[in-house]
N, C-alpha and C positions, 0 to 999 in steps of 0.2 A: 080212133080209139079214145082220144081225149083223156078225161080224168079217170076212166075205167082202168087205164094203165097203172094208176097209182095204187089201186087195190091189188092188182096182179103183182106189182112189185112187193108190197108189204106182206102179202100172203105167201110169197115164195122166199122170204128172207128170214134169217134167224136174228138179225139185228140190222138196223139201217144207220147210215151216217148222213145226217142232214147238213148240207153245206150251203151257206148263204140262203138264197131262195126267195121265191115269191109265193103266190097263193097255192100253186101246185105242190111246192115243198111243204107248206103248212098242211095241206090236205093229206099228204103222205105221213107226216108226223102224227096227225090226229088219228088216222086209220091205224097206224102202228101201235100207238098208245092204247087205242080202243081195243085192239086184239091182244093187248098185254105183252107186247114185245118191246125190248129196249130200243131207245133212240139215243144216238150219240150226236151231239150238236157241235158244229164247227162254224162259228160266226153266223148263226142262224136265228130263227125265231126263239123268243124267250117268253112263252105265254104266262099270263098271270091268272091266278084263281079268282073266284068271285070276290074274295075278301082283299084282293090287291097283292097278295103274296105271290112270289114267283113259283111256278110249278116246277118242282124238283124232279119230275119224271124224265126230263131231258138231261142226259149226262153230258155236261159241258166239258169240252177239251180245248186245248190251245193250238195244237199243231196237227197236220194230217197224219203224221206218224203216231201220235197219241190217239187220234181218232180210230185208226186201224187197230191198234193194240187193244183199245177199249171194246171195239166191236167184236174182235175175236174172243176176248175174255167173256163178254156177255153171251155170245153164241155158244161158247163152250159150256157156260152155266146152264143155258137153256137145253142143250143136248143132254147134259147129265140128268136133268129132271125128267126128260121124256124117256 
């Protein structure tokens, strides 16, 4: 299935937690952001925009507990919009 799995994951999630990661994680982050879903980052990629500033689209957290709490809150926000 390869990288097609990444699209399946992001299309079925209300929020994702990106942990550490390599290019597959970066792919999942980019798909999730492209679809307009929140991404919570735990020691993961920190992309920069073309002007060199850090892209604030990834909500950075410091602990797994914080990551889960943030993901749940973001998923709840999304559910209330739909």
